[in-house]
C-alpha positions in Angstrom: -7.6 -35.0 -58.8 -5.5 -35.1 -55.6 -2.6 -37.6 -55.0 -3.8 -40.3 -52.7 -1.1 -39.7 -50.1 -1.7 -39.5 -46.3 0.2 -36.2 -46.1 -2.5 -34.4 -48.2 -5.2 -33.0 -46.0 -8.4 -31.6 -47.5 -10.3 -29.1 -45.4 -13.0 -26.4 -45.9 -11.7 -23.0 -46.9 -13.9 -20.0 -47.7 -16.9 -22.1 -48.5 -14.9 -24.4 -50.9 -12.1 -26.9 -50.3 -8.4 -26.6 -50.0 -5.8 -29.4 -50.2 -2.8 -28.9 -47.9 0.6 -30.6 -47.3 2.7 -29.5 -44.3 0.2 -26.7 -43.6 0.7 -25.2 -47.1 -2.1 -25.1 -49.6 -1.2 -26.9 -52.8 -4.6 -26.8 -54.6 -8.1 -25.4 -53.9 -11.5 -25.0 -55.4 -13.2 -21.8 -56.2 -16.5 -22.6 -57.9 -15.6 -24.8 -60.9 -12.0 -23.6 -60.9 -9.1 -25.7 -59.5 -6.2 -23.5 -58.5 -2.7 -24.9 -58.0 0.5 -23.5 -56.5 3.3 -24.3 -58.8 7.0 -23.4 -59.1 7.8 -20.3 -61.1 9.0 -22.4 -64.1 5.9 -24.6 -64.0 3.6 -21.6 -63.7 5.3 -20.0 -66.7 5.0 -23.2 -68.8 1.3 -23.7 -67.9 0.3 -20.1 -68.4 2.1 -19.9 -71.7 0.7 -23.1 -73.2 -2.9 -23.4 -71.8 -5.9 -21.1 -71.3 -5.5 -20.7 -67.6 -7.8 -18.5 -65.5 -7.3 -16.4 -62.3 -8.0 -18.3 -59.1 -10.4 -16.8 -56.7 -12.8 -13.9 -56.9 -12.4 -11.8 -60.1 -11.9 -8.7 -58.0 -9.2 -10.3 -55.8 -7.6 -13.4 -57.3 -5.2 -15.3 -55.1 -1.6 -14.5 -55.9 0.7 -17.4 -56.4 -2.1 -19.7 -57.6 -3.0 -20.5 -61.2 -6.5 -21.6 -62.2 -6.5 -24.7 -64.4 -8.6 -24.5 -67.6 -12.1 -25.2 -66.4 -12.8 -27.5 -69.4 -10.3 -30.0 -67.8 -12.7 -30.5 -64.9 -15.8 -31.0 -67.1 -17.7 -34.3 -66.8 -16.6 -36.9 -69.4 -13.7 -34.8 -70.6 -10.5 -36.7 -71.3 -8.4 -33.8 -70.0 -8.8 -34.8 -66.3 -5.5 -36.6 -66.6 -3.9 -33.3 -67.6 -5.4 -31.6 -64.6 -4.2 -34.4 -62.3 -0.6 -34.1 -63.7 -0.6 -30.4 -62.8 -2.0 -31.0 -59.3 0.8 -33.6 -58.8 3.3 -31.0 -59.8 1.8 -28.6 -57.3 2.0 -31.3 -54.6 5.7 -31.9 -55.4 6.4 -28.2 -55.3 4.5 -27.5 -52.1 5.8 -30.6 -50.3 9.3 -29.2 -50.8 8.4 -25.9 -49.0 9.1 -25.5 -45.3 6.2 -26.5 -43.1 3.9 -23.7 -42.3 4.1 -22.8 -38.6 0.7 -23.0 -36.8 -0.9 -19.7 -36.0 -0.3 -18.4 -32.5 -3.5 -18.5 -30.3 -5.2 -15.1 -30.2 -4.9 -13.2 -27.0 -8.0 -13.1 -24.9 -9.5 -9.6 -24.6 -10.5 -8.7 -21.0 -14.2 -7.9 -20.7 -15.1 -4.6 -19.0 
């Protein structure tokens, strides 16, 4: 589903996988759900035209991410191209964001 571009880095995240560009997550997996970070207008279009789902745990979905319809990810379904198109839109949006600054190293706590 991901663009085959060297800038896209896939790494483990919360027992699943996340795809990052410039340190910002563009897409992730949570169980069978693919979540994408889109521009406001793309989010509105997707959520108004497709049966999207929350992304993340039901009790605490991730804000700013939209879960693609799970049927698009089913084996043998012709809608995978539609999912790829939205993941590509997520890449384009997130690639245009400022790079995320690396986290500062945690201060060491002196042992008593």
